[in-house]
C-alpha positions as a Python dict, from the first residue, in 0.01 Angstrom:
ca = {
    (1, 'M'): (0, 0, 0),
    (2, 'F'): (-18, 396, 6),
    (3, 'D'): (-340, 603, 87),
    (4, 'L'): (-473, 678, -255),
    (5, 'K'): (-836, 765, -124),
    (6, 'K'): (-645, 1031, 102),
    (7, 'A'): (-407, 1160, -143),
    (8, 'K'): (-682, 1205, -412),
    (9, 'K'): (-901, 1404, -171),
    (10, 'D'): (-622, 1634, -52),
    (11, 'S'): (-541, 1700, -421),
    (12, 'G'): (-841, 1868, -461),
    (13, 'I'): (-842, 1799, -843),
    (14, 'R'): (-1158, 1705, -1001),
    (15, 'K'): (-1265, 1329, -1024),
    (16, 'D'): (-1304, 1355, -1383),
    (17, 'A'): (-926, 1483, -1399),
    (18, 'L'): (-822, 1189, -1167),
    (19, 'I'): (-972, 948, -1388),
    (20, 'L'): (-752, 1078, -1644),
    (21, 'L'): (-437, 1075, -1452),
    (22, 'E'): (-479, 773, -1305),
    (23, 'K'): (-493, 594, -1625),
    (24, 'K'): (-215, 779, -1751),
    (25, 'I'): (-21, 662, -1482),
    (26, 'R'): (-114, 308, -1514),
    (27, 'E'): (-27, 252, -1882),
    (28, 'E'): (301, 342, -1809),
    (29, 'F'): (311, 129, -1537),
    (30, 'K'): (131, -151, -1641),
    (31, 'G'): (140, -463, -1414),
    (32, 'D'): (315, -306, -1127),
    (33, 'E'): (58, -196, -890),
    (34, 'M'): (298, -69, -621),
    (35, 'M'): (492, 174, -909),
    (36, 'F'): (143, 287, -1006),
    (37, 'E'): (39, 417, -683),
    (38, 'L'): (373, 540, -584),
    (39, 'H'): (384, 787, -888),
    (40, 'L'): (-10, 865, -860),
    (41, 'I'): (89, 981, -471),
    (42, 'R'): (413, 1188, -629),
    (43, 'T'): (209, 1353, -896),
    (44, 'L'): (-51, 1459, -701),
    (45, 'E'): (195, 1594, -420),
    (46, 'A'): (384, 1789, -714),
    (47, 'I'): (56, 1931, -853),
    (48, 'K'): (-68, 2035, -493),
    (49, 'E'): (256, 2198, -435),
    (50, 'G'): (269, 2365, -736),
    (51, 'W'): (568, 2186, -896),
    (52, 'I'): (410, 2096, -1213),
    (53, 'S'): (30, 2152, -1354),
    (54, 'L'): (-250, 1918, -1411),
    (55, 'E'): (-221, 1994, -1759),
    (56, 'E'): (143, 1907, -1779),
    (57, 'A'): (72, 1621, -1550),
    (58, 'L'): (-192, 1488, -1831),
    (59, 'S'): (22, 1606, -2141),
    (60, 'E'): (387, 1473, -2039),
    (61, 'S'): (577, 1156, -1941),
    (62, 'L'): (551, 1145, -1526),
    (63, 'E'): (896, 1063, -1518),
    (64, 'I'): (1142, 1297, -1348),
    (65, 'P'): (1357, 1446, -1570),
    (66, 'K'): (1744, 1398, -1538),
    (67, 'T'): (1851, 1755, -1533),
    (68, 'R'): (1625, 1856, -1244),
    (69, 'K'): (1776, 1866, -879),
    (70, 'V'): (1657, 1617, -639),
    (71, 'K'): (1598, 1919, -399),
    (72, 'E'): (1379, 2054, -603),
    (73, 'W'): (1154, 1774, -574),
    (74, 'K'): (1157, 1702, -190),
    (75, 'T'): (907, 1824, 32),
    (76, 'K'): (925, 2068, 312),
}
């Protein structure tokens, strides 16, 4: 559904780190491929934009905290 190949390439994240990130997200969305892809794309974008670090993405839940304002997550 989403262009994951391009998103991964554009992220600049090492292949081994991408594998770990994909595994973490897949565990959160077992059996729901569309949600997996959506959250992977959103996480890669958040890392690319500097909203979160790769380390934060790998160590924390990938859900957006309810206290965070929506406008902080919008792209330019």
